C-alpha positions as CSV (number, residue, x, y, z in Angstrom):
1,X,-2.8,-14.9,-7.8
2,X,-6.0,-13.1,-9.7
3,X,-5.3,-13.8,-13.2
4,X,-5.8,-9.6,-13.9
5,X,-2.9,-8.9,-11.7
6,X,-0.7,-11.1,-13.5
7,X,-1.7,-9.7,-16.8
8,X,-0.9,-6.1,-15.7
9,X,2.6,-7.7,-14.1
10,X,3.3,-8.9,-17.5
11,X,2.5,-5.9,-19.3
12,X,4.9,-3.6,-17.1
13,X,7.4,-6.5,-17.1
14,X,7.1,-5.2,-20.9
15,X,7.2,-2.0,-20.7
16,X,9.9,-2.2,-18.1
17,X,12.2,-4.7,-18.2
18,X,15.0,-5.5,-20.2
19,X,15.9,-8.0,-22.7
20,X,19.2,-9.5,-20.7
21,X,22.4,-8.7,-21.1
22,X,25.2,-6.5,-19.1
23,X,22.2,-5.2,-16.9
24,X,19.8,-7.7,-16.2
25,X,20.2,-7.2,-12.8
26,X,19.0,-3.3,-12.9
27,X,16.6,-4.1,-15.5
28,X,14.9,-6.6,-12.9
29,X,14.8,-4.1,-10.3
30,X,13.6,-1.6,-12.6
31,X,10.8,-4.0,-13.5
32,X,10.4,-5.4,-9.7
33,X,9.2,-2.0,-8.6
34,X,6.2,-1.0,-10.7
35,X,5.1,-4.2,-10.0
36,X,4.9,-4.3,-6.1
37,X,3.4,-0.5,-6.2
38,X,0.7,-2.6,-8.2
39,X,-0.1,-5.4,-6.1
40,X,-0.3,-2.9,-3.2
41,X,-2.3,-0.6,-5.0
42,X,-4.5,-3.4,-6.5
43,X,-4.8,-4.9,-2.6
44,X,-6.0,-1.8,-1.5
45,X,-8.6,-1.1,-3.3
46,X,-9.6,-5.0,-3.9
47,X,-8.6,-6.1,-0.5
48,X,-6.3,-9.2,-2.0
49,X,-4.6,-9.9,-5.4
50,X,-5.6,-13.6,-4.4
51,X,-8.4,-15.3,-7.0
52,X,-9.5,-17.4,-3.8
53,X,-10.1,-14.1,-1.7
54,X,-11.8,-12.3,-4.1
55,X,-13.9,-15.1,-5.2
56,X,-14.4,-16.5,-2.1
57,X,-13.9,-19.5,-3.6
58,X,-10.9,-22.1,-5.5
59,X,-11.8,-22.4,-8.4
60,X,-8.8,-25.0,-9.3
61,X,-11.7,-27.6,-7.6
62,X,-14.0,-28.8,-9.9
63,X,-17.0,-28.5,-7.9
64,X,-15.9,-25.2,-6.9
65,X,-15.6,-23.8,-10.6
66,X,-19.1,-25.4,-11.1
67,X,-20.3,-23.3,-7.7
68,X,-18.6,-20.0,-9.5
69,X,-20.2,-20.6,-13.3
70,X,-23.8,-20.9,-11.0
71,X,-23.4,-17.7,-9.5
72,X,-22.1,-16.3,-12.2
73,X,-18.9,-14.9,-10.7
74,X,-16.5,-14.6,-14.1
75,X,-19.2,-12.1,-16.0
76,X,-19.6,-10.1,-12.8
77,X,-16.7,-10.2,-10.2
78,X,-14.2,-11.0,-12.7
79,X,-15.4,-8.5,-15.4
80,X,-15.5,-5.8,-12.5
81,X,-11.9,-7.0,-11.4
82,X,-10.3,-7.1,-14.7
83,X,-11.6,-3.0,-15.4
84,X,-10.0,-2.2,-11.9
85,X,-6.5,-3.8,-12.7
86,X,-6.7,-2.2,-16.2
87,X,-7.3,1.4,-14.4
88,X,-4.4,1.1,-12.1
89,X,-2.3,-0.1,-14.9
90,X,-3.8,2.9,-17.3
91,X,-2.7,5.3,-14.1
92,X,0.8,3.9,-13.5
93,X,1.7,3.8,-17.3
94,X,0.1,7.3,-18.0
95,X,2.0,8.8,-14.8
96,X,5.4,6.6,-15.9
97,X,6.1,5.0,-13.2
98,X,9.5,3.7,-13.0
C-alpha cells in the first residue's frame, strides 16, 4: 500500500476510532467506512493505492529502489501523491464523513 494512503488511514482511525471497551466492534465499523471511502477516492483519482502501481517499480527490491532514486520519483511522484492524499483527507475531515 502506498505510504500516503497508510498515513491517511491512520489519521482516519485516530479521528473515528475508539479505544476498545464494550463498543469496540461498533468503533471498528465506524472507522472502516471512512477508510474504504478514502481508498476508493484515492484510487479513483490516482488509479491505484499500491506503491508499485503508482511508481511503476517495486522499491522493495534494491535495484528498483536505486532506479526510483535515480529517476527522482520520491521528489516528484511521491510528493505529488502525498499532497493529493492530504487533499482527500482534508475534504473528508472537513465534511466530517463518518
